[in-house]
C-alpha positions in Angstrom: 75.5 -97.1 -178.9 78.1 -99.0 -177.0 75.5 -100.1 -174.4 73.1 -101.2 -177.2 75.9 -103.2 -178.9 76.7 -104.8 -175.6 73.1 -105.7 -175.0 72.7 -107.1 -178.5 75.9 -109.2 -178.1 74.5 -110.6 -174.9 71.3 -111.7 -176.6 73.2 -113.3 -179.5 75.5 -115.2 -177.1 72.4 -116.4 -175.1 70.9 -117.6 -178.4 74.0 -119.9 -178.9 75.6 -117.9 -181.6 79.3 -117.0 -181.5 79.3 -113.2 -181.2 82.8 -112.7 -182.7 81.9 -114.8 -185.7 78.5 -113.1 -186.1 80.2 -109.7 -186.1 82.5 -110.7 -189.0 80.0 -112.4 -191.3 80.3 -111.7 -195.0 76.8 -113.1 -195.5 73.8 -113.6 -193.3 71.5 -116.5 -193.8 69.6 -116.1 -197.0 66.2 -117.7 -197.6 66.0 -120.4 -200.3 63.0 -119.5 -202.4 60.3 -117.1 -201.3 59.7 -117.0 -197.5 56.1 -115.9 -198.3 55.5 -119.5 -199.5 56.5 -120.9 -196.1 53.2 -119.9 -194.4 50.1 -119.4 -196.6 46.3 -119.0 -196.4 45.7 -122.8 -196.0 47.8 -122.7 -192.8 45.4 -120.3 -191.0 44.2 -122.1 -187.8 40.6 -123.1 -188.3 39.6 -122.0 -184.8 41.2 -118.6 -185.3 39.5 -118.2 -188.7 36.1 -119.1 -187.3 36.5 -116.3 -184.7 38.0 -113.8 -187.1 41.3 -113.6 -185.2 44.3 -111.9 -186.8 47.9 -111.5 -185.7 51.4 -110.3 -186.7 54.0 -112.7 -185.4 57.6 -111.5 -184.9 60.0 -114.5 -184.9 63.6 -115.5 -184.9 65.1 -118.7 -186.4 68.4 -120.1 -185.4 69.9 -121.4 -188.7 72.7 -124.0 -188.6 75.7 -124.2 -190.9 73.7 -126.4 -193.4 70.9 -123.8 -193.7 68.4 -125.7 -191.6 66.5 -124.0 -188.8 67.4 -125.5 -185.4 65.1 -123.4 -183.2 62.2 -121.0 -183.6 61.6 -118.3 -181.0 58.6 -116.0 -181.0 59.7 -112.5 -180.2 56.2 -111.0 -180.0 52.7 -111.7 -181.2 50.4 -108.7 -181.9 47.0 -110.3 -181.8 45.8 -113.8 -181.0 48.5 -115.9 -179.3 47.5 -119.1 -181.1 49.5 -117.9 -184.1 52.9 -118.1 -182.4 53.0 -121.9 -182.1 51.5 -122.4 -185.6 54.2 -120.1 -187.1 57.1 -121.9 -185.4 55.7 -125.4 -186.4 55.4 -124.4 -190.0 58.8 -122.6 -190.3 60.7 -125.4 -188.7 59.4 -127.8 -191.4 59.4 -125.5 -194.4 62.1 -122.8 -194.0 65.5 -123.4 -195.6 68.4 -121.1 -196.1 71.7 -120.5 -197.8 73.8 -120.5 -194.5 75.7 -117.5 -193.2 79.3 -117.3 -194.2 82.2 -116.3 -191.9 85.2 -114.1 -192.9 86.8 -117.2 -194.5 83.6 -117.9 -196.6 82.8 -121.0 -194.5 79.2 -121.8 -193.5 78.4 -121.0 -189.9 75.4 -120.8 -187.6 73.5 -117.5 -187.3 70.0 -116.3 -187.0 67.3 -114.8 -189.2 64.4 -112.6 -188.1 61.2 -111.7 -189.8 57.4 -111.5 -189.4 54.3 -113.4 -190.5 50.9 -111.8 -190.8 47.6 -113.6 -190.4 44.6 -111.6 -191.5 41.0 -113.0 -191.3 
């Protein structure tokens, strides 16, 4: 477990997030509204729809102290790769959060991870 924690801390640091602050959060970023509304059926890429492509996109958003995403990173795409770029473009424009809070209840930067599914 110690090795896993060390590896995770290294990732978090590499993502530009303060590891010590992240370890002591009293709240992680919390979506404003329903994240299912951030990417919908109308957002399906036409070329992918015409070819019957589907995908599950695993992503991570860096969220600043105001609750706005500052970066989107595709962790993995299971299916057609076209969906990764589409997902990040949509999330960067639509996703908003209540920011993470540190031990002093002050907003801080953190990250939020989830998935989006596209099914033809």
